[in-house]
N, C-alpha and C positions, 0 to 999 in steps of 0.2 A: 109358173116361172121355170125356165129351163136350167139345167145344171151349169151351163156356160154363163147364163145371166147371174146365177148365184155366185159363181166363182169370180165373175167380174166385180160384183158388189164387194166381195171379200177383199179383192185386190185394191179397190178404192179406199176401203176402210183401213187397210194396212199399208198404204202406199209409202209411209215413212220407213217401214221395215225394208222395203225394196230399195229405197234411196240409200239407206245406211249400208245395206249389203253391197250395193254397187260402189259406194264410196270406199268401203273397206278394201274391196278387191282391186279397184283401180289404183289406189294408193300403193299397194304392194307391187302391182304390175308396173307402174310408172317408175318406182325405185329400181326394180329389177332391170327394166329396159335401159335406163340411163347408165347403169354400170356395165351391162353387156355391150352397149354401143361403144363404150370406151375400150373395153377389153378386146374387141374385134377391129378396132381402128388400126389399119395397117401402118399408117404413118406414126401414130403414137407408140406402137409396139416395135417399130423399126429401130434397131440399136444404133444405126448410123445417124438417126435423127434425134432420138431421145435416149439418154443414158439408161441402161437397164436398172440401175439403182433407183431411178425415178419411176419408170414404167412398171417395174415389178411390184410397186406398192399397190397396184390396182387389184392384184389377185386375191389377197386375203379378204378385203371388204366384199368383193364380188362373190366369193365362196359363202361368206356369212349371209349376204343378201339372198343367195340361192336357198340356203337353209331356212332363212326367215320366211321366204315366200312359200316354201314347201310345208311350213307349219301353219302360216297365217291363213292361206286359202282354205285348207280343210277345217280349220277352227271356225272361221266366219260362216262357212257353209253348214257346218254342224249346228251352230247356234241358230242360224236362220231356219233350217228345216225343223229343229226341235221347237222353235217358237211358233211355227206354223202347224204343229201337230194337232192342236185343237181344231183348227179349221178343216184339216183333212178328216179328222174324226167326225165332225158335223156333216161333211159331205157324204161320208159312208152311211151315217144314220138316215140320211135323206134318200138313200137308195142307189147312190153311185157305187159301181163295182170297184173291187180292188185294182183291177187292170186300168180302169179309167182314172182312178186317183194316182196310180203309179205313173201313168203316161202324162197326167197333168203336172206332176212333180218334175218329171224329166224335162218336159218342154219348158216349164217355167224356169228351171235352173239353167238349162242350155241357153235360153234367151238372155237371162241375167249374166251368164258367163260371157256371151258374145258382146253384149253391151259394155260390160266391165272391161273386156279385153280391148275393144276399139277405143274407148275413152282413155283407158290406161296407156295404150300405145301412143295416143295423141299427146297425153300429158307427159309421158316419158320422153317423147321427142323434144318437147319444150325444155324439159329438165336437162336432157343430154346436150341440147344446143347451148343452154346456159353453162353447163359443165365445160364443154369444149371452148366456148367463148371466154370463160374465166381463165383456163389454163393457157389459152392462146394470147390473150391481151394483158392479163394481170400477172400471172406467174412467168410468162415470157417465152412460151414454146411457139415462136412465130412460124416455125416450119410445119406445124400441125394444122392442117386445114379444117375449117368448121364444115363438116359434111355428115350425111346420113347414109348408113350402110343397110342394104336390104337383108343381109345375113343376120343382123341384130334383131330385125323383126321376125325372121324365121325361127331363130333360136328361142326368143321370148315366147312366141306363139306356141311352139311345140312343147316347151316346158310347162307353160301355164295350162294348156289343154290336157297334157298328161296328168298333172297333179289334180286338176279339176275332175277329170274322168274317174280316176281312182277314188277320190274323195266322194264323188256322187254315188258310185256303185256301193261303197261301204255304207253311206248314210241311207240310201234307199233300201238296202237290204235290212238295215236295222229298223226302218220304218215299217217294212212289210211284216217283220217278225212280231211287232207289237200289236196288241188287240185294239179294238175300237175304244174300249174303256180307257186303256192306257193313253190313247191319243187325246181323248177329251179331257182327261184328268191330268194331263202332262204338267200343266202349270203348277199343280199342287204336289206332283210326285217327282218332278225333274230333279235329277241329281240328289235325290234324298234316299233315305232308307238306311239300313244298318250294314252297308257294305264297306265297313272300315274296322280297323283293329288297332289297339294300342301296341300290339306286337309288331305289326308292319311299320307303324310310326317309329318305334324304337330301332327296328332294322334300318330304316331310312337314315336315322341319326348316325348309326354305326357306319353305314356306307359312306356318309359324308365325312366322318372322321377318318375312315380308311383312305378316302380320296386325298385328304390333306397329308396323311402319313406317307402315302406313296410319293407325293411331291417332296416332302421333307427328306426322306431317306434315300430315294432312288433317282431323283431328277438329275443329279449331277453325274450319275453313271450313264443314263440314257434318256435324252430329252423326249424321245418318242413315248415314254411312259406318261407324258402329259396327257395324251389322248385317253389312256387308260384311267388316269385320275379324273379327268372330266367326265368320262363315262360313269364312274362310280358316283361322282357328285350329282350327275344328272339323274341317275337311278335313285339316289338317296332323296333328291328333291321330289321326285314322283311319289315315293312312298310317304314322305312327310306331308306333302300338300294333300294327297288323296286320302289321307287318314288323319287329318287334322282334328276332325270332330272327336276322335278318340281322346285327344289331349284335354279337350274341354270336358268330356265326361269323366276323365280321370280326376280333373280338378273338382268336379261336382262330387265325386265319391269321397275324396280325401278331405275336402273343405266344404262340407254340405251346408253348414250354417252361413258361411260367407257367400256361398252360391245362392242360397235362398234370399239373402239380403239384396243381392244384385240379380235376381232371377230374370227380371225383365230385360236387363242389359245383356246378360250372358246368353240367354235363350235366343235373343235377337241376333247376337253375334254368330251363334252356332247356325242359325237359319240362313243367314247371308253367306256364311263361310261355305256351307254345303252347296249353295247355288253358284258359287263363283270360284271353286277350286281350280277349274281348268284355266280360268282367267289369271288366277294367282300364278300358276305354274308357267304359263306362256309369257306373261309380262315380266316375271322374274328374270327369265333368261334373255329377254329383250333388254331389260335394264342392265343386266350384267354385261351384255355385249357392248352397250353404249359406254358404260364405265370403263371396261377393260380396253376398248379401242382408244378412248381419249387418254387413258393412262399410258398405253404403249406409245402413242404418238408423242406424248409429252416427254417421255424418257428418251425416245429415239432422236428427237430434235437436237439436244445438246450432244448426243452420242455421235451423230453424223458430222456435226461441226468439228468435234474433237478429232474424229478420224481424218479429216482433211489436213490436220496438223500432223498427226501421228504417222500417217502414211506418206507424207510429203515433207520430210525434215528439211529438204532443200527447196528454195523458192522456184528454181527452174533447173531441170535436168534433161539431158538428151544423150543418146548414144552414138558414138562414131564407130563404124565398122570398116576396118582396113580394106581398101580396095573396092568398097561398095557405097559407103556413105561418108562423105568428108565433112568436117566441121567448118564453122566460120572462123575467120582469123580473130585474134583477141581484139585488134583495133576496131574491127567491124562490130563486135559485141559491145565494146565500150561506147562506140558512137551511138548505137541504137539506144543503149541505156541512158546516156547523157541527153539525147534528144527527147526522151520521154520523161525527163525531170527526175531521174532516179540515180542510184549509185550502187556499186558492187561493194559488199562488205567482206565476203569470202568467195574464193574461187578455187575449186579442187578438181583434179582429174584422177581417175582410178582405172586401172586396166583390168580387163577380164577376158576370159576365153570360154567358149561354149560349143556344145554340139547340139543335136536336136532335143536333148533332154536336160542336161545339166549346164549350169553356168558356174564357172570357177573363179573365185577371187583369192588374192593373196591376203592372208590374215594380217600381215604387217600393215597393209594399206587400210584395212578396215579399222585396226586399232588406232592408227594415226589420225584418220579423218573423223571417226565416230567416238574417239576417246574411250576405247574399250581395252581390255587386257586379256584377250583370248590367246591361249597357247596350244600349239599342236605339234606332236612329234612327227618325225619322218614317216612316210608311207601310211599316213592316217589323215582323216578329215573331220571337220565339224559340219553336220548337216543343219541347214537353216530353214525353219518354217518362216516365210516372209510375212508374218502377221503381227498385229498388235493384239495382245492377249485379252484386253478389255475393250474390244471394238464393238461389242454388242451383238456379234454374230457368232454362230456356231461353226467351228472348223474341224475337219477330220485330221487329227495329228497321228494317225495310226499307220502311216506309211512305213513299211518294214524294209528298211535299207540297212544292212549290216556291213556291206562291202561294195566297192565299185572296181570293176576291171577295166583298165584302159589299154587298148591295143596300141602297140608301136611296131616298128619294122622288124624287130627281132623277137617279138612274142607279145606277152600280156603282163602288165604290172598290176598288182592288187593293192588297193587302198582300203584300210579298215576304218570303220566309223569310230571316232574317238568320243564324240559327244553330240548332243542335239540341243539347239537353242531356238527360241521363238523371238524373232526380231525382224522388223521390216527393212532394216539396214538403210539403203539409200532411197528407199521408197518404191512406189509402183511405177516401174519403167518397162515399157512393152518389149524392148529388145533384150530384156533379161528374162530367162525362164523362171517358172515357179519353183523349180528344184535347184537350190543354191547350195554350193559346198565351199568351205574355206579350207585352204591348205597352207603349209608354211612356204617361205620364200623359195627354198631350193626345189620343192616339189612343184610349185607353180611354174618355175622356169622349165623344169623337165617336161611338164604337160604341154606347155606352150611350144616347145621345140620338137617333141616326139609324139604327142598324142595324134593319132591318125584321124580320129573322128572329130577332134576339136579344131575345126577348120575356121570358125568365126572368131577373129581376134579383134577386140574392140576396146574403146575407152569411153568412160562416162565423164561428161562435163557437168560439173555441179556448181550452181551459183546461189548465193544469198544476196538479197538487196536491202537497201536502207529502208524501203517501204514496200513490202510485198503486196499490200492492198492496191498499189499503183503499178502493178507489173503486168496487167492484162495486155496493154499495148506492146510491151516489150516481147512477151511470149509470142503474140501473133506475128510481129514483124520478123523475129528470129526464125520462126517456123516457115514463113513465106519465103524468106531468103534461102533457107536450107533446102526447101523443095525445089526452088529455082536453080540453085547451084548444082544440085545432084540430079536434075532432070527427073525427079521422082513422080510417079503417078499415084493413083488411088490405091493400087495394090501394095505399095510400099508405105503409104501414109500411116496405117495402123501400127506397123512394126516399128517405125522410126519416130512415131509421134512424141512430141515434147511432153514431159511430165512437169506439171506446175502446181504449186499450192493454190494459186488464185483460181485456176480452172476447177480444181477439186473442191475448193471452198464454194464457188458459185454453184456447182452441181449439187453439193450437199445442202446448200441453202434452198435451191429449187426443189430438191427431193423432199426435204423436211417440210417445206411450205406446201408442196403438193400433197404429201401424206396428211398433214394437218387439215388441209382443205377437204380432202375426200372423207376423212374421218368425221369432221364436223358436219359435212354434207350428209353422210350416211346416218350419223347419229340423230341429226335433226329429223330426218325422214323416218327413221325407226321410232323415235320418240313420238312423233306425230301419229304414226300408225298404232303405237301402243295406246295412246289416248283415244284414238278412234275405236280401238278394240274395246276399251273399257266403256266408252260411250255406247257402243253398239250393244254390249251386254246389258247395260242399264236400261236402254231404250226397249230392248226385247222384253224386259220384265216390268216396264213402267206401269202398264195397265193393272197388273196384279198388285204391285206395290201401292199404287194409288188407292186401289180398292181396300187394301189393308189399312192405310193411313186414314181413309174416310171412315172405316168402321171404328177405329180408335178415337177419331175426332167426335163421332156421334155418341160414344159412351163417356165423354167428358175428359179425354186426354187433351191437355193444353198444347197450344202451338209450340211453346218452348220445349216441351218434351218430344214432340214430333221432330222439331228442329235438331234436337240432340240425337234422335234415332237416325235421321238422314245423315247427319254429320259423321256418326260412328260408322255407318255403312260405307259411305264414300271414302272416309279416312282409311278404313280397313282395306278396301280394294286398292287404294293408291299406295299404301305404305307397307303392308305385309310383304309384297314382292320387292319393294325397294330395300327394306332392311335385310332381307335374305340375300339379295343381289350385292349389297354393300359388303356383307360378311365374306362371301366367296370371292368377291373382287379383291379385297385386301389380301386374302390368303394367296390367291394366284398372282397378284401383282408382285408379291415378294419373291415367290419361287420361280416365276417366269424370268426374273431379272437377276436373281442371285448368282447364277452361273457366270455372269459377265461382270460381277462386282457392283451391280446396281440394285441389290435387294432392298436396302434401306431407302434409296431414292424411289424405288417402285412403291413402297408403302407410303412414303410422303406424298407422291403424286396421286396415289389411290385415295388417300384421305382428303386431299385438296379437291380432287375430282368429285368425290362423294359429297363434300360440303357444298360445292357450287351447284351440283345436280339437286341436292336436297332443297336448297333455296328456290331454285327454279320449279321444282316439283311442288313445293309448298304453295307457291304463287298460283300455279295451274290448278292445284286442288282447291284452293280458296275461291278462285274465280268460278270453277265448275260447281262447287257446292252452293255458292250464292245463287247462281243461275237456276240450278236444279231445285233448290228450296223455294225460291220465289214462284217457280212454275207450279210446284205441288200445292203451296198455300193458296195461290190464286185460283187453282182449279177446285180445291176443297171448298173455298168460299163460294164459288159459283154453284157448286153442286148443292 
């Protein structure tokens, strides 16, 4: 019998391993492609079609999926090659050369990669079409066409082939370095040995604590330290998981009598822990990603809705620019509002003057309309950061402005900063710059009359309605008549665009719904991949485990005891990562939101998310355990 014939028989015997390997990789490729296809969709990323507050939500999940794929593909390939070590060792003992085995491994893995990539891209195309169809028809982005981009195929293919190639080189190198004996005995030696230490495990615990301390003490000063904190936490989890056996041995030494009473249970736990530490580490961070993403989207949803109120205190506002953009008459506005079944409750006008950088308001107008009590001396100003302090976003308030020089015909007049406030004032109105200053009445008149650079003189028209939820038709009709009256084109549309609460509310609602959809979409796919990863690992070890159960069965171990062993094994694989992920998720949920005043809400949503996920995870575990146990018992009975 030729070597190729022997290799083919081995392939037929282990065809399930190949199917699982392809399934693992195509799932990660499909997820990756579906997100990249949205990220490169020109219409979806066009700010004139989709608001950046909505389209920007795609970046974070795409980055996480890229990281996940970069971890998942090398993991599945490593498990697959190690599971095939014994077959490679047998081929070597039969006379096949190292070069022939190496070439066989390379060809085998390249074929599997290409098959996984092709099926993954096809599956990803279906997912992306569903994705685009959902946001087009359900969320309401009718301007975004359901289309496929060739660039998304190129990016996905290049990234996957790059990750796969690097992983294959590393794994093949490790295989070449091992001896024939190591290959044949890999099933008994894999991931075992004394390469662990209680010291490293304790260092990992210290690193994890340091990660939390960094968040507690320094996050408010610099949010970029979050990355440093996550790095320490990641490093800590590596040391803890890859030295977990040391904790079991520590318990054995300190509580020897209790260990002896449960020696069968604890030794079995140690055995399975040793073989699955990589799975524990990888699935922990997948579960953490799922929990954290759901928590963040749950917190952001009410935050975005609240911002539509905070940043739009008036139901409709637009700017008049003297000589450039004229307003509608009062009777026209009243007629539009009446025809749309609504009414005006308040109507204010406030003057402003601006140059290319600063917009100046009279403090008396601000106090009167917004019911404030700001006071400013002559030749001084209040600088305004037009933000809502608890809007859930980070803003840079470090603009160093101590004075402003205003040129007039006889020279320059200096204004000194009196104070700084954080207040959105009249809301987000495009014709007002982001740099706003307030001056007293006399100084405002002087700037209006004498400021050479302050050539834009305007008036804000501010309206509140009896029912702002029913103001969409009003806003659209007023805007169309304004554009027609002023003969304005697309170039003017953005600068003079009407600011309205109803539009902001609809955008926030769409944005939060879209974010929640992509998070649930990503999390379901990530969870599915994590379960496939666990299943893949269990299947790679199934023959050896069945042999162990059969030996125990023959010496008189009852089915109920074997059932307990299987239950403990699968329970450990499913829930050690979950518990660790839940702990770090609660910690990061608080500190990721505390800077914006949502720390307690973050913990609440983290707990709710963990509870829901726990119930789902318990159900999945139970179903998987029942299926696995029935399979083992039926095969033991047949044997």
